[in-house]
PQR file with spaces between the fields and no chain letter, atoms N, CA, C, O and H, PARSE charges and radii, in Angstrom:
ATOM       1  N    UNK     1      -9.315  -18.816  -14.630 -0.4000 1.5000
ATOM       2  CA   UNK     1      -8.088  -18.690  -13.777 -0.0000 2.0000
ATOM       3  C    UNK     1      -8.124  -17.656  -12.746  0.5500 1.7000
ATOM       4  O    UNK     1      -8.323  -16.516  -13.164 -0.5500 1.4000
ATOM       5  N    UNK     2      -7.991  -17.793  -11.635 -0.4000 1.5000
ATOM       6  CA   UNK     2      -7.982  -16.727  -10.496 -0.0000 2.0000
ATOM       7  C    UNK     2      -6.835  -15.921  -10.530  0.5500 1.7000
ATOM       8  O    UNK     2      -5.721  -16.354  -10.823 -0.5500 1.4000
ATOM       9  H    UNK     2      -7.829  -18.720  -11.296  0.4000 1.0000
ATOM      10  N    UNK     3      -7.094  -14.712  -10.225 -0.4000 1.5000
ATOM      11  CA   UNK     3      -5.965  -13.604  -10.076 -0.0000 2.0000
ATOM      12  C    UNK     3      -5.369  -13.579   -8.682  0.5500 1.7000
ATOM      13  O    UNK     3      -6.091  -13.412   -7.699 -0.5500 1.4000
ATOM      14  H    UNK     3      -7.999  -14.360   -9.987  0.4000 1.0000
ATOM      15  N    UNK     4      -4.078  -13.740   -8.589 -0.4000 1.5000
ATOM      16  CA   UNK     4      -3.553  -13.703   -7.264 -0.0000 2.0000
ATOM      17  C    UNK     4      -2.758  -12.462   -6.950  0.5500 1.7000
ATOM      18  O    UNK     4      -1.949  -12.028   -7.770 -0.5500 1.4000
ATOM      19  H    UNK     4      -3.492  -13.876   -9.387  0.4000 1.0000
ATOM      20  N    UNK     5      -2.938  -11.949   -5.929 -0.4000 1.5000
ATOM      21  CA   UNK     5      -2.283  -10.649   -5.537 -0.0000 2.0000
ATOM      22  C    UNK     5      -1.558  -10.986   -4.139  0.5500 1.7000
ATOM      23  O    UNK     5      -2.031  -11.633   -3.205 -0.5500 1.4000
ATOM      24  H    UNK     5      -3.595  -12.301   -5.263  0.4000 1.0000
ATOM      25  N    UNK     6      -0.367  -10.420   -4.226 -0.4000 1.5000
ATOM      26  CA   UNK     6       0.530  -10.489   -3.036 -0.0000 2.0000
ATOM      27  C    UNK     6       0.034   -9.355   -2.125  0.5500 1.7000
ATOM      28  O    UNK     6      -0.065   -8.194   -2.521 -0.5500 1.4000
ATOM      29  H    UNK     6       0.018   -9.894   -4.985  0.4000 1.0000
ATOM      30  N    UNK     7      -0.243   -9.719   -1.000 -0.4000 1.5000
ATOM      31  CA   UNK     7      -0.501   -8.843    0.067 -0.0000 2.0000
ATOM      32  C    UNK     7       0.517   -8.561    1.163  0.5500 1.7000
ATOM      33  O    UNK     7       1.469   -9.332    1.279 -0.5500 1.4000
ATOM      34  H    UNK     7      -0.163  -10.662   -0.678  0.4000 1.0000
ATOM      35  N    UNK     8       0.400   -7.599    1.910 -0.4000 1.5000
ATOM      36  CA   UNK     8       1.415   -7.348    3.119 -0.0000 2.0000
ATOM      37  C    UNK     8       0.640   -7.139    4.422  0.5500 1.7000
ATOM      38  O    UNK     8      -0.384   -6.457    4.397 -0.5500 1.4000
ATOM      39  H    UNK     8      -0.374   -6.972    1.816  0.4000 1.0000
ATOM      40  N    UNK     9       1.044   -7.653    5.480 -0.4000 1.5000
ATOM      41  CA   UNK     9       0.409   -7.479    6.745 -0.0000 2.0000
ATOM      42  C    UNK     9       0.638   -6.071    7.284  0.5500 1.7000
ATOM      43  O    UNK     9       1.716   -5.487    7.178 -0.5500 1.4000
ATOM      44  H    UNK     9       1.876   -8.208    5.501  0.4000 1.0000
ATOM      45  N    UNK    10      -0.375   -5.599    7.832 -0.4000 1.5000
ATOM      46  CA   UNK    10      -0.401   -4.261    8.388 -0.0000 2.0000
ATOM      47  C    UNK    10       0.467   -4.203    9.656  0.5500 1.7000
ATOM      48  O    UNK    10       1.049   -3.172    9.993 -0.5500 1.4000
ATOM      49  H    UNK    10      -1.251   -6.073    7.919  0.4000 1.0000
ATOM      50  N    UNK    11       0.527   -5.317   10.320 -0.4000 1.5000
ATOM      51  CA   UNK    11       1.113   -5.239   11.793 -0.0000 2.0000
ATOM      52  C    UNK    11       2.551   -5.832   11.731  0.5500 1.7000
ATOM      53  O    UNK    11       3.474   -5.173   12.211 -0.5500 1.4000
ATOM      54  H    UNK    11       0.055   -6.154   10.046  0.4000 1.0000
ATOM      55  N    UNK    12       2.776   -7.002   11.184 -0.4000 1.5000
ATOM      56  CA   UNK    12       4.017   -7.678   11.193 -0.0000 2.0000
ATOM      57  C    UNK    12       4.820   -7.421   10.028  0.5500 1.7000
ATOM      58  O    UNK    12       6.004   -7.757   10.029 -0.5500 1.4000
ATOM      59  H    UNK    12       2.027   -7.537   10.794  0.4000 1.0000
ATOM      60  N    UNK    13       4.230   -6.788    8.914 -0.4000 1.5000
ATOM      61  CA   UNK    13       4.768   -6.588    7.740 -0.0000 2.0000
ATOM      62  C    UNK    13       5.401   -7.825    6.805  0.5500 1.7000
ATOM      63  O    UNK    13       6.233   -7.665    5.912 -0.5500 1.4000
ATOM      64  H    UNK    13       3.268   -6.515    8.914  0.4000 1.0000
ATOM      65  N    UNK    14       4.897   -8.906    7.160 -0.4000 1.5000
ATOM      66  CA   UNK    14       5.159  -10.060    6.205 -0.0000 2.0000
ATOM      67  C    UNK    14       4.209  -10.236    5.046  0.5500 1.7000
ATOM      68  O    UNK    14       3.043   -9.847    5.096 -0.5500 1.4000
ATOM      69  H    UNK    14       4.221   -9.036    7.886  0.4000 1.0000
ATOM      70  N    UNK    15       4.732  -10.819    4.027 -0.4000 1.5000
ATOM      71  CA   UNK    15       3.985  -10.891    2.781 -0.0000 2.0000
ATOM      72  C    UNK    15       3.147  -12.239    2.701  0.5500 1.7000
ATOM      73  O    UNK    15       3.669  -13.252    3.166 -0.5500 1.4000
ATOM      74  H    UNK    15       5.680  -11.135    3.986  0.4000 1.0000
ATOM      75  N    UNK    16       1.946  -12.309    2.170 -0.4000 1.5000
ATOM      76  CA   UNK    16       1.079  -13.470    1.978 -0.0000 2.0000
ATOM      77  C    UNK    16       0.308  -13.268    0.910  0.5500 1.7000
ATOM      78  O    UNK    16       0.336  -12.277    0.180 -0.5500 1.4000
ATOM      79  H    UNK    16       1.521  -11.486    1.792  0.4000 1.0000
ATOM      80  N    UNK    17      -0.573  -14.462    0.791 -0.4000 1.5000
ATOM      81  CA   UNK    17      -1.445  -14.299   -0.330 -0.0000 2.0000
ATOM      82  C    UNK    17      -2.887  -14.401    0.268  0.5500 1.7000
ATOM      83  O    UNK    17      -3.831  -14.552   -0.507 -0.5500 1.4000
ATOM      84  H    UNK    17      -0.596  -15.266    1.384  0.4000 1.0000
ATOM      85  N    UNK    18      -3.071  -14.331    1.477 -0.4000 1.5000
ATOM      86  CA   UNK    18      -4.249  -14.373    2.179 -0.0000 2.0000
ATOM      87  C    UNK    18      -4.907  -12.995    2.635  0.5500 1.7000
ATOM      88  O    UNK    18      -4.152  -12.050    2.861 -0.5500 1.4000
ATOM      89  H    UNK    18      -2.304  -14.207    2.107  0.4000 1.0000
ATOM      90  N    UNK    19      -6.080  -12.865    2.758 -0.4000 1.5000
ATOM      91  CA   UNK    19      -6.754  -11.605    3.342 -0.0000 2.0000
ATOM      92  C    UNK    19      -6.418  -11.266    4.763  0.5500 1.7000
ATOM      93  O    UNK    19      -6.569  -10.125    5.198 -0.5500 1.4000
ATOM      94  H    UNK    19      -6.694  -13.633    2.574  0.4000 1.0000
ATOM      95  N    UNK    20      -5.927  -12.335    5.540 -0.4000 1.5000
ATOM      96  CA   UNK    20      -5.653  -12.189    6.913 -0.0000 2.0000
ATOM      97  C    UNK    20      -4.284  -12.880    7.028  0.5500 1.7000
ATOM      98  O    UNK    20      -4.003  -13.918    6.429 -0.5500 1.4000
ATOM      99  H    UNK    20      -5.805  -13.263    5.186  0.4000 1.0000
ATOM     100  N    UNK    21      -3.360  -12.135    7.947 -0.4000 1.5000
ATOM     101  CA   UNK    21      -1.970  -12.738    8.284 -0.0000 2.0000
ATOM     102  C    UNK    21      -2.137  -14.108    8.996  0.5500 1.7000
ATOM     103  O    UNK    21      -2.985  -14.212    9.882 -0.5500 1.4000
ATOM     104  H    UNK    21      -3.588  -11.292    8.433  0.4000 1.0000
ATOM     105  N    UNK    22      -1.468  -15.016    8.689 -0.4000 1.5000
ATOM     106  CA   UNK    22      -1.427  -16.378    9.290 -0.0000 2.0000
ATOM     107  C    UNK    22      -0.742  -16.204   10.637  0.5500 1.7000
ATOM     108  O    UNK    22      -1.105  -16.926   11.566 -0.5500 1.4000
ATOM     109  H    UNK    22      -0.780  -14.931    7.968  0.4000 1.0000
ATOM     110  N    UNK    23       0.216  -15.309   10.818 -0.4000 1.5000
ATOM     111  CA   UNK    23       1.169  -15.195   12.010 -0.0000 2.0000
ATOM     112  C    UNK    23       0.291  -14.493   13.144  0.5500 1.7000
ATOM     113  O    UNK    23      -0.071  -15.058   14.176 -0.5500 1.4000
ATOM     114  H    UNK    23       0.512  -14.723   10.064  0.4000 1.0000
ATOM     115  N    UNK    24       0.022  -13.244   12.811 -0.4000 1.5000
ATOM     116  CA   UNK    24      -0.650  -12.179   13.770 -0.0000 2.0000
ATOM     117  C    UNK    24      -2.213  -11.902   13.567  0.5500 1.7000
ATOM     118  O    UNK    24      -2.769  -11.053   14.264 -0.5500 1.4000
ATOM     119  H    UNK    24       0.317  -12.786   11.973  0.4000 1.0000
ATOM     120  N    UNK    25      -2.823  -12.538   12.726 -0.4000 1.5000
ATOM     121  CA   UNK    25      -4.219  -12.407   12.346 -0.0000 2.0000
ATOM     122  C    UNK    25      -4.641  -11.010   12.154  0.5500 1.7000
ATOM     123  O    UNK    25      -5.798  -10.718   12.454 -0.5500 1.4000
ATOM     124  H    UNK    25      -2.372  -13.228   12.160  0.4000 1.0000
ATOM     125  N    UNK    26      -3.780  -10.039   11.654 -0.4000 1.5000
ATOM     126  CA   UNK    26      -3.965   -8.708   11.311 -0.0000 2.0000
ATOM     127  C    UNK    26      -4.624   -8.770    9.694  0.5500 1.7000
ATOM     128  O    UNK    26      -4.523   -9.738    8.941 -0.5500 1.4000
ATOM     129  H    UNK    26      -2.840  -10.276   11.410  0.4000 1.0000
ATOM     130  N    UNK    27      -5.160   -7.764    9.457 -0.4000 1.5000
ATOM     131  CA   UNK    27      -5.654   -7.421    8.044 -0.0000 2.0000
ATOM     132  C    UNK    27      -4.475   -7.235    7.143  0.5500 1.7000
ATOM     133  O    UNK    27      -3.499   -6.622    7.573 -0.5500 1.4000
ATOM     134  H    UNK    27      -5.242   -6.978   10.068  0.4000 1.0000
ATOM     135  N    UNK    28      -4.486   -7.678    6.021 -0.4000 1.5000
ATOM     136  CA   UNK    28      -3.481   -7.559    5.028 -0.0000 2.0000
ATOM     137  C    UNK    28      -3.899   -6.396    3.841  0.5500 1.7000
ATOM     138  O    UNK    28      -5.058   -6.169    3.495 -0.5500 1.4000
ATOM     139  H    UNK    28      -5.279   -8.176    5.672  0.4000 1.0000
ATOM     140  N    UNK    29      -2.922   -5.848    3.407 -0.4000 1.5000
ATOM     141  CA   UNK    29      -3.160   -4.607    2.404 -0.0000 2.0000
ATOM     142  C    UNK    29      -2.428   -4.906    1.173  0.5500 1.7000
ATOM     143  O    UNK    29      -1.402   -5.585    1.144 -0.5500 1.4000
ATOM     144  H    UNK    29      -1.980   -6.032    3.688  0.4000 1.0000
ATOM     145  N    UNK    30      -2.981   -4.385    0.177 -0.4000 1.5000
ATOM     146  CA   UNK    30      -2.176   -4.550   -1.153 -0.0000 2.0000
ATOM     147  C    UNK    30      -0.951   -3.757   -1.252  0.5500 1.7000
ATOM     148  O    UNK    30      -0.809   -2.662   -0.709 -0.5500 1.4000
ATOM     149  H    UNK    30      -3.814   -3.834    0.200  0.4000 1.0000
ATOM     150  N    UNK    31      -0.053   -4.361   -1.980 -0.4000 1.5000
ATOM     151  CA   UNK    31       1.289   -3.889   -2.193 -0.0000 2.0000
ATOM     152  C    UNK    31       1.473   -2.980   -3.511  0.5500 1.7000
ATOM     153  O    UNK    31       2.551   -2.451   -3.784 -0.5500 1.4000
ATOM     154  H    UNK    31      -0.168   -5.251   -2.421  0.4000 1.0000
ATOM     155  N    UNK    32       0.354   -2.858   -4.273 -0.4000 1.5000
ATOM     156  CA   UNK    32       0.461   -2.254   -5.451 -0.0000 2.0000
ATOM     157  C    UNK    32       0.349   -0.525   -5.141  0.5500 1.7000
ATOM     158  O    UNK    32      -0.336   -0.046   -4.238 -0.5500 1.4000
ATOM     159  H    UNK    32      -0.521   -3.288   -4.051  0.4000 1.0000
ATOM     160  N    UNK    33       1.094    0.178   -6.001 -0.4000 1.5000
ATOM     161  CA   UNK    33       1.000    1.782   -5.749 -0.0000 2.0000
ATOM     162  C    UNK    33      -0.335    2.216   -6.344  0.5500 1.7000
ATOM     163  O    UNK    33      -0.967    1.512   -7.130 -0.5500 1.4000
ATOM     164  H    UNK    33       1.651   -0.211   -6.734  0.4000 1.0000
ATOM     165  N    UNK    34      -0.737    3.453   -5.911 -0.4000 1.5000
ATOM     166  CA   UNK    34      -1.981    4.007   -6.378 -0.0000 2.0000
ATOM     167  C    UNK    34      -1.878    4.154   -7.910  0.5500 1.7000
ATOM     168  O    UNK    34      -0.788    4.326   -8.455 -0.5500 1.4000
ATOM     169  H    UNK    34      -0.223    4.026   -5.272  0.4000 1.0000
ATOM     170  N    UNK    35      -3.042    4.081   -8.593 -0.4000 1.5000
ATOM     171  CA   UNK    35      -3.082    4.513  -10.086 -0.0000 2.0000
ATOM     172  C    UNK    35      -2.635    5.747  -10.514  0.5500 1.7000
ATOM     173  O    UNK    35      -3.007    6.709   -9.842 -0.5500 1.4000
ATOM     174  H    UNK    35      -3.927    3.941   -8.150  0.4000 1.0000
ATOM     175  N    UNK    36      -1.982    5.938  -11.397 -0.4000 1.5000
ATOM     176  CA   UNK    36      -1.661    7.351  -11.871 -0.0000 2.0000
ATOM     177  C    UNK    36      -2.745    8.057  -12.517  0.5500 1.7000
ATOM     178  O    UNK    36      -3.552    7.483  -13.248 -0.5500 1.4000
ATOM     179  H    UNK    36      -1.680    5.157  -11.944  0.4000 1.0000
ATOM     180  N    UNK    37      -2.775    9.314  -12.253 -0.4000 1.5000
ATOM     181  CA   UNK    37      -3.841   10.247  -12.720 -0.0000 2.0000
ATOM     182  C    UNK    37      -3.153   11.544  -13.147  0.5500 1.7000
ATOM     183  O    UNK    37      -2.368   12.126  -12.398 -0.5500 1.4000
ATOM     184  H    UNK    37      -2.120    9.780  -11.659  0.4000 1.0000
ATOM     185  N    UNK    38      -3.454   11.967  -14.324 -0.4000 1.5000
ATOM     186  CA   UNK    38      -2.997   13.423  -14.744 -0.0000 2.0000
ATOM     187  C    UNK    38      -3.559   14.500  -13.954  0.5500 1.7000
ATOM     188  O    UNK    38      -2.928   15.549  -13.825 -0.5500 1.4000
ATOM     189  H    UNK    38      -4.091   11.495  -14.933  0.4000 1.0000
ATOM     190  N    UNK    39      -4.860   14.304  -13.337 -0.4000 1.5000
ATOM     191  CA   UNK    39      -5.449   15.252  -12.434 -0.0000 2.0000
ATOM     192  C    UNK    39      -5.198   14.647  -11.093  0.5500 1.7000
ATOM     193  O    UNK    39      -6.128   14.063  -10.536 -0.5500 1.4000
ATOM     194  H    UNK    39      -5.372   13.451  -13.442  0.4000 1.0000
ATOM     195  N    UNK    40      -3.951   14.737  -10.487 -0.4000 1.5000
ATOM     196  CA   UNK    40      -3.550   14.292   -9.300 -0.0000 2.0000
ATOM     197  C    UNK    40      -4.173   14.998   -8.274  0.5500 1.7000
ATOM     198  O    UNK    40      -3.730   16.101   -7.954 -0.5500 1.4000
ATOM     199  H    UNK    40      -3.196   15.211  -10.939  0.4000 1.0000
ATOM     200  N    UNK    41      -5.349   14.410   -7.594 -0.4000 1.5000
ATOM     201  CA   UNK    41      -6.004   15.347   -6.487 -0.0000 2.0000
ATOM     202  C    UNK    41      -5.279   15.605   -5.277  0.5500 1.7000
ATOM     203  O    UNK    41      -5.627   16.508   -4.515 -0.5500 1.4000
ATOM     204  H    UNK    41      -5.709   13.514   -7.854  0.4000 1.0000
ATOM     205  N    UNK    42      -4.095   14.720   -5.011 -0.4000 1.5000
ATOM     206  CA   UNK    42      -3.287   15.007   -3.841 -0.0000 2.0000
ATOM     207  C    UNK    42      -2.002   15.580   -4.045  0.5500 1.7000
ATOM     208  O    UNK    42      -1.208   15.664   -3.108 -0.5500 1.4000
ATOM     209  H    UNK    42      -3.812   13.987   -5.629  0.4000 1.0000
ATOM     210  N    UNK    43      -1.674   16.064   -5.418 -0.4000 1.5000
ATOM     211  CA   UNK    43      -0.349   16.331   -5.846 -0.0000 2.0000
ATOM     212  C    UNK    43       0.145   17.590   -4.904  0.5500 1.7000
ATOM     213  O    UNK    43       1.320   17.651   -4.541 -0.5500 1.4000
ATOM     214  H    UNK    43      -2.319   15.996   -6.179  0.4000 1.0000
ATOM     215  N    UNK    44      -0.681   18.445   -4.585 -0.4000 1.5000
ATOM     216  CA   UNK    44      -0.376   19.653   -3.961 -0.0000 2.0000
ATOM     217  C    UNK    44       0.278   19.395   -2.487  0.5500 1.7000
ATOM     218  O    UNK    44       1.230   20.029   -2.033 -0.5500 1.4000
ATOM     219  H    UNK    44      -1.635   18.395   -4.880  0.4000 1.0000
ATOM     220  N    UNK    45      -0.424   18.334   -1.827 -0.4000 1.5000
ATOM     221  CA   UNK    45       0.035   18.057   -0.348 -0.0000 2.0000
ATOM     222  C    UNK    45       1.260   17.048   -0.623  0.5500 1.7000
ATOM     223  O    UNK    45       2.194   17.113    0.177 -0.5500 1.4000
ATOM     224  H    UNK    45      -1.198   17.819   -2.196  0.4000 1.0000
ATOM     225  N    UNK    46       1.340   16.170   -1.622 -0.4000 1.5000
ATOM     226  CA   UNK    46       2.349   15.344   -1.754 -0.0000 2.0000
ATOM     227  C    UNK    46       3.752   16.118   -1.831  0.5500 1.7000
ATOM     228  O    UNK    46       4.755   15.798   -1.193 -0.5500 1.4000
ATOM     229  H    UNK    46       0.582   16.117   -2.272  0.4000 1.0000
ATOM     230  N    UNK    47       3.641   17.226   -2.751 -0.4000 1.5000
ATOM     231  CA   UNK    47       4.739   18.027   -3.061 -0.0000 2.0000
ATOM     232  C    UNK    47       5.073   18.804   -1.877  0.5500 1.7000
ATOM     233  O    UNK    47       6.275   18.999   -1.695 -0.5500 1.4000
ATOM     234  H    UNK    47       2.826   17.487   -3.268  0.4000 1.0000
ATOM     235  N    UNK    48       4.198   19.318   -0.980 -0.4000 1.5000
ATOM     236  CA   UNK    48       4.518   20.001    0.112 -0.0000 2.0000
ATOM     237  C    UNK    48       5.331   19.076    1.117  0.5500 1.7000
ATOM     238  O    UNK    48       6.388   19.371    1.676 -0.5500 1.4000
ATOM     239  H    UNK    48       3.222   19.160   -1.128  0.4000 1.0000
ATOM     240  N    UNK    49       4.693   18.030    1.214 -0.4000 1.5000
ATOM     241  CA   UNK    49       5.417   16.986    2.154 -0.0000 2.0000
ATOM     242  C    UNK    49       6.934   16.646    1.711  0.5500 1.7000
ATOM     243  O    UNK    49       7.875   16.656    2.505 -0.5500 1.4000
ATOM     244  H    UNK    49       3.835   17.791    0.760  0.4000 1.0000
ATOM     245  N    UNK    50       7.042   16.350    0.361 -0.4000 1.5000
ATOM     246  CA   UNK    50       8.442   16.236   -0.267 -0.0000 2.0000
ATOM     247  C    UNK    50       9.318   17.463    0.042  0.5500 1.7000
ATOM     248  O    UNK    50      10.479   17.315    0.423 -0.5500 1.4000
ATOM     249  H    UNK    50       6.278   16.342   -0.284  0.4000 1.0000
ATOM     250  N    UNK    51       8.787   18.616   -0.116 -0.4000 1.5000
ATOM     251  CA   UNK    51       9.655   19.885    0.104 -0.0000 2.0000
ATOM     252  C    UNK    51       9.935   19.967    1.692  0.5500 1.7000
ATOM     253  O    UNK    51      11.066   20.299    2.046 -0.5500 1.4000
ATOM     254  H    UNK    51       7.844   18.736   -0.425  0.4000 1.0000
ATOM     255  N    UNK    52       9.059   19.709    2.559 -0.4000 1.5000
ATOM     256  CA   UNK    52       9.202   19.636    3.898 -0.0000 2.0000
ATOM     257  C    UNK    52      10.334   18.630    4.515  0.5500 1.7000
ATOM     258  O    UNK    52      11.297   18.979    5.197 -0.5500 1.4000
ATOM     259  H    UNK    52       8.140   19.439    2.272  0.4000 1.0000
ATOM     260  N    UNK    53      10.022   17.412    4.150 -0.4000 1.5000
ATOM     261  CA   UNK    53      10.769   16.229    4.661 -0.0000 2.0000
ATOM     262  C    UNK    53      11.969   15.789    3.750  0.5500 1.7000
ATOM     263  O    UNK    53      12.829   15.010    4.162 -0.5500 1.4000
ATOM     264  H    UNK    53       9.240   17.128    3.596  0.4000 1.0000
ATOM     265  N    UNK    54      11.980   16.336    2.474 -0.4000 1.5000
ATOM     266  CA   UNK    54      13.000   16.011    1.595 -0.0000 2.0000
ATOM     267  C    UNK    54      12.939   14.432    1.168  0.5500 1.7000
ATOM     268  O    UNK    54      13.922   13.784    0.809 -0.5500 1.4000
ATOM     269  H    UNK    54      11.281   16.968    2.140  0.4000 1.0000
ATOM     270  N    UNK    55      11.780   14.001    1.258 -0.4000 1.5000
ATOM     271  CA   UNK    55      11.635   12.453    0.707 -0.0000 2.0000
ATOM     272  C    UNK    55      11.514   12.511   -0.726  0.5500 1.7000
ATOM     273  O    UNK    55      11.393   11.474   -1.378 -0.5500 1.4000
ATOM     274  H    UNK    55      10.981   14.527    1.550  0.4000 1.0000
């Protein structure tokens, strides 16, 4: 059984199952969030961004 992953076009933001968007021919990216790690290497910058922009 093949694993199917939903992908999102980086240009037109449409969802697809293909590696390349069928509408605009741009590359598609994974919609999965990054893996959780207790030793978050980017935590310092992420917290600074949240503090500055309130996101």
